[in-house]
N, C-alpha and C positions, 0 to 999 in steps of 0.2 A: 746661218745663214737667216735673216729675218724673214719674216713673212712675205714684204713686198718683194724682197730678191727673189724670194721661191717665185713669187706670182709673175715677176718680170721674166724669168727664166722659163716658164710655162707657155708664158706670151709668145716667146720666141719660137717654141717647139710649136704650137698652135699654128702660128703664121706659117713654117714650114710645111707642116700638114695640110694646109689650106683647110681646118676647122674652124669654120664661121661660127657655129654655135658655141664651142669653148672660146674661142676667142673673145667674143661677145660677152660672157660671162665672168672670165678673166678681166678683160679690161674695165667691167663694173665693179669687181673686188677692189682693183687697184685705184680708181676713182674714189672708190667710199674710203679706203685707207688714208689715201694723199691729203683727201678732205678733213678729214679728223686728226691728223698731223698738224695741218695748216690753221685748224680752228686757233681763234685768240687766247683760248685757256690752255690750251696743250703745250705751249713751250716747243714745238716741232717734234716732238716724241709722243708716241701712245703705246701704254702697256699691254701685256699680252690680253689681259682679260678684257681689255676693250677691244681689242681685235677679234676676240673671240664674240664679244657683244655684237659686233657690227657684221660679222659674218652669220651669226645666228638669225638676227634681223632681216639680212638680205635672203636667206633660205624660209625664213616665214613668209615673206612678201612672197616671193615665188609661188610658195604653196597656197597661199591665200589667192592670187590673181587665177593660178590654175585651177581653183574650186569653183571661182566664179566662171571662167571659159566652160569647165566642165557642165555648169550650170546651164549656161547657156546654149550647148551644143557644138562648140567651138574646139573640135579636137584637135587640130594643127596648134591652135593657141596654147592648149593643154600640155601637149607632149614638149613643146618648146620651153613653157614655164619648169616643168617638172625636170626636164634633162639640165636646164641651168641649174636648180636646187641642186640637183645631184653634184653637180659639178663642183659649187660653192660648198656643199659638203664636206667635200674631199681635203678641205683643207681645216675642217673643225677636228676637234682630238674624238677619240673614239667614244660611241655613245654607249651607255649603260645598256644592258638588256633589262626588262621590266623585272626579273629577279634579282638583280644585282642592284638595281635601284631602290628595290623594297629593302635588301639588307642593310643597304647604307643609311634609308632612312629611319630602319628601326634602331640601329646605332644612335644617328643626330637624337631621335624622339628621348633613349635611355639617357642622354649625355645632358639633354636640357631640362630633363624630369619631365615632360610633358605628359598630361593624363588625360584629357578632354579638348574638346575643340576650341576650349577657352585657350588652349595654348599652343594654337596653330600657327599663330606670328611669329613667336620664338623659334619654333621648328621651321618655318618657312624663309626667317632670315640667315639661321645658321645653315639650311639644306643649299638655298641659292648661292651661297657663298662657298661653301665646300665642294658643291656638284655643278660649276659653274663651267659651260662648255659640254660637260659630260651627260646633259640631260635636259631635255624640255622643260621649261618652266609650267606647264600645263600639266605634263605628265608627273612631275614634282607634288604638286599642288592636289591632283586628284587620287594620288598613292596615300597622300601626308593624310588627305580627308577620310580615306576608307580605314587606313590604320589608327586614327585617333576614334573613329566612330564603332571600331569593335569591342 
């Protein structure tokens, strides 16, 4: 079952349950995926990697908005954005724990033969491909920096 089919099924369930928040989040996912599918260069299909990137971007947008609302003292809007981020994140692959991320990055550093911060670009290139959807880019970057400066 494709991601759009899963989303459509979840939209039906949310409509039956009259869950407005979940319905809004699911509709925004479907909209983004359909827009990506109909983009000029996609040929009517998008890869699983592209779907993951879209979902990650959506979660990041919601969290960034939530942080702004929090700074402005708008708890109602903060809660709404964080709840949407959680709903969207349910469709992402299981995220790696910090320990598991560190282990994977140590393997990648060994594979590419990185020894210092000069090799960070090589490590990041390999890591972002291998760990796409399993870890946040900022977490990968921070961990790689820490490992290469030890």
